[in-house]
C-alpha positions in Angstrom: 17.9 104.4 158.2 20.5 102.7 156.0 18.1 99.8 155.5 15.3 102.2 154.3 17.7 104.0 152.1 18.9 100.8 150.5 15.3 99.7 149.8 14.6 103.1 148.2 17.7 102.8 146.1 16.6 99.4 144.9 13.2 100.7 144.0 14.6 103.6 142.1 17.0 101.3 140.4 14.2 99.1 139.3 12.2 102.0 138.0 15.2 103.3 136.1 15.9 99.9 134.7 12.4 99.5 133.3 12.0 103.1 132.1 12.3 103.3 128.3 10.8 106.3 126.5 11.3 104.5 123.1 9.0 101.6 123.8 7.1 100.5 120.7 3.4 101.3 120.2 0.9 98.6 119.2 0.7 100.2 115.8 4.5 100.0 115.3 4.6 96.4 116.6 1.8 95.4 114.2 3.6 97.1 111.3 6.9 95.4 111.9 5.2 92.1 112.4 3.5 92.5 109.0 6.9 93.3 107.4 8.3 89.9 108.4 5.1 87.9 108.1 3.6 88.7 104.7 6.7 88.2 102.6 7.1 84.6 103.9 3.3 84.0 103.3 3.7 85.4 99.8 6.6 83.0 99.1 4.6 80.1 100.3 1.2 80.7 98.7 2.0 82.7 95.6 5.7 82.4 94.6 6.2 78.7 95.4 3.3 77.4 93.3 4.6 79.5 90.4 8.2 78.3 90.7 7.6 74.6 91.3 6.6 73.7 87.7 9.3 75.7 86.0 12.4 75.4 88.3 14.5 72.3 88.2 14.9 72.0 92.0 13.2 69.5 94.3 10.0 71.3 95.5 10.9 70.5 99.1 14.3 72.1 98.8 12.8 75.1 96.9 10.3 75.6 99.8 13.1 75.4 102.3 15.2 77.9 100.4 12.4 80.4 100.2 11.8 80.1 103.9 15.5 80.8 104.5 15.2 83.9 102.3 12.3 85.0 104.5 14.4 84.5 107.7 17.4 86.3 106.1 15.0 89.2 105.4 14.2 89.3 109.2 17.9 89.6 109.8 18.3 92.4 107.3 15.3 94.2 108.8 16.6 93.8 112.3 20.0 95.4 111.3 18.1 98.3 109.6 16.1 98.8 112.8 19.2 98.6 115.0 21.1 101.0 112.8 18.2 103.5 112.9 17.8 103.2 116.7 21.4 103.1 117.8 23.2 104.9 115.0 26.5 103.0 115.2 26.3 99.3 115.9 28.8 99.1 118.8 28.9 96.1 121.1 27.9 98.2 124.1 24.9 99.5 122.3 23.8 96.1 120.9 24.3 94.5 124.3 22.0 96.9 126.0 19.4 97.0 123.3 19.2 93.3 122.7 19.8 92.1 126.3 23.0 90.3 125.2 23.9 89.3 128.7 23.5 86.6 131.2 20.1 86.5 133.0 19.9 89.2 135.7 17.9 88.7 138.9 14.9 91.2 138.9 15.4 92.1 142.6 19.2 92.1 143.1 20.2 93.1 139.5 23.0 90.5 139.8 23.9 87.9 137.2 21.6 84.9 137.8 22.8 81.9 135.8 20.4 79.7 137.6 17.7 81.0 135.2 19.3 78.9 132.4 18.1 75.8 134.2 14.5 77.1 134.0 14.6 76.6 130.2 14.3 72.8 130.8 10.6 72.8 131.8 9.8 75.3 129.0 11.5 73.0 126.5 9.5 70.0 127.7 6.3 72.1 127.6 6.9 73.2 124.0 7.9 69.6 123.0 4.7 68.2 124.6 2.5 70.5 122.5 4.5 70.8 119.2 6.5 67.6 118.8 4.9 64.8 120.7 2.2 64.3 118.1 -0.6 64.2 120.8 -2.1 67.4 119.4 -1.8 66.7 115.7 -5.5 66.4 115.6 -5.7 70.3 115.8 -3.9 70.7 112.5 -5.7 67.7 110.9 -9.1 69.1 111.9 -8.3 72.5 110.4 -7.1 70.9 107.2 -10.2 68.8 106.9 -12.5 71.8 107.3 -10.3 74.1 105.1 -8.5 71.7 102.7 -7.1 74.7 100.8 -4.9 75.4 103.8 -3.4 72.0 103.9 0.3 72.2 103.0 1.6 70.2 100.0 3.5 67.1 101.1 6.8 68.5 99.8 6.7 71.3 102.4 7.1 68.8 105.2 10.9 68.5 105.9 10.5 64.8 107.0 9.5 64.0 103.4 13.1 64.8 102.3 14.2 61.5 103.8 14.4 59.7 100.5 17.2 57.9 98.7 17.6 60.8 96.3 19.5 62.8 98.9 21.9 60.1 100.0 25.4 61.7 99.6 23.8 65.2 99.0 26.0 67.1 101.5 24.7 70.4 100.3 21.5 69.4 102.2 23.5 69.7 105.4 24.8 73.1 104.4 21.2 74.3 103.8 20.2 72.9 107.2 23.1 74.7 108.9 22.2 78.0 107.2 18.5 77.4 108.1 19.4 76.8 111.8 21.6 79.9 111.9 18.8 82.2 110.7 16.0 80.3 112.4 17.4 80.0 115.9 19.7 83.0 116.1 20.0 85.7 113.4 16.5 85.6 112.0 13.4 84.7 114.0 15.1 84.9 117.4 16.9 88.2 116.7 13.7 89.8 115.4 11.1 88.4 117.9 13.1 88.2 121.1 15.9 90.7 120.3 14.1 93.5 118.4 10.5 93.1 119.6 10.5 91.8 123.2 12.6 94.5 124.9 10.3 97.1 123.3 6.9 95.5 124.0 6.4 96.3 127.7 5.1 99.8 127.0 2.3 98.4 124.9 1.5 95.2 126.8 2.9 95.7 130.3 3.8 92.5 132.3 2.2 90.4 129.6 4.8 91.4 127.0 6.2 87.9 126.9 2.8 86.3 126.2 2.0 88.7 123.4 5.5 88.0 122.0 4.5 84.4 121.8 1.3 85.2 120.1 3.0 87.3 117.5 5.6 84.6 116.9 3.0 82.0 116.5 0.8 84.0 114.1 3.9 85.0 112.1 3.7 81.4 110.8 1.0 82.2 108.2 3.1 80.1 105.8 2.0 77.1 108.0 -1.4 78.6 108.8 -3.1 75.4 109.8 -0.4 74.8 112.5 -0.8 78.2 114.1 -3.1 76.9 117.0 -0.4 74.4 117.9 2.4 77.0 117.6 0.3 79.4 119.7 0.3 77.0 122.6 3.8 75.7 122.2 5.6 79.1 121.8 3.6 81.0 124.5 6.4 80.9 127.0 9.4 81.2 124.6 10.1 84.8 125.7 9.1 84.4 129.4 12.6 84.0 130.8 14.0 86.6 128.5 11.5 89.2 129.8 11.8 88.2 133.4 15.6 88.1 133.6 16.4 90.6 130.8 18.5 88.3 128.7 18.5 87.3 125.1 19.9 83.8 125.6 17.1 81.7 127.4 14.9 81.7 124.3 17.9 80.8 122.1 18.2 77.7 124.2 14.5 76.9 124.2 14.0 77.4 120.5 17.5 76.2 119.4 17.0 72.7 120.9 14.9 72.1 117.7 18.2 72.3 115.7 19.5 69.1 117.2 17.0 66.6 115.8 17.0 68.5 112.5 20.7 68.4 112.0 20.9 64.7 113.1 18.0 63.8 110.8 19.6 65.6 107.8 22.9 63.9 108.5 21.2 60.5 108.7 19.5 61.2 105.3 22.8 62.2 103.6 24.6 59.1 105.0 21.7 56.9 103.9 20.6 55.8 107.4 17.0 56.8 106.7 
């Protein structure tokens, strides 16, 4: 009898854990997605071409700064949403809303730190599709068919590796701010913190997959790279959704910061 009662309690606990009357509708998800996507696309395709001829800033740096502004906007919007949903921004409220906890086993509800090790195959998977160069033909093919979508050379961060920036330590400051809002307070806070915990009501067990789709298509400012992003970021939120923790995707996505910061440092020191 005790065994049956224990099983029933586990099932009830699971149901209570998943129950959330405030899950987002598809309409609300689409609206919030548009609020973070279209401003960055506007910066890239409208504002940037207008500013490049008249602003005395390297166009690559200008592009980078505008993208950072877009990510800061994601942070601001996230805070507004959290304030509206929670009232006061207490640690207890933020921890529950954003899953700011170690991974939790879906059956035992106990802390399951082993889940952190599962980020490794996802990192390798994302690297294979996005960074290995084996699938660059996808972007190149789109740019050949639709040349108007091809990004100017100055929008590629690797093109900042020029002698002009030797000793320009402000470049490292920009990189650090970019990483902060890219991998924690901007994109990750919005897509895996604000969005993912509220998507199960609209997409069920495929919430993590749709989260990856939304994250990929948010990159309208790099529109010809979206097919590559779509494949590479598909599993970014998988561990977050399965183990109800904000941190796995931070590790998966944040690994990108390492080569970026090393590369910028090498440029500033004149090694590249």
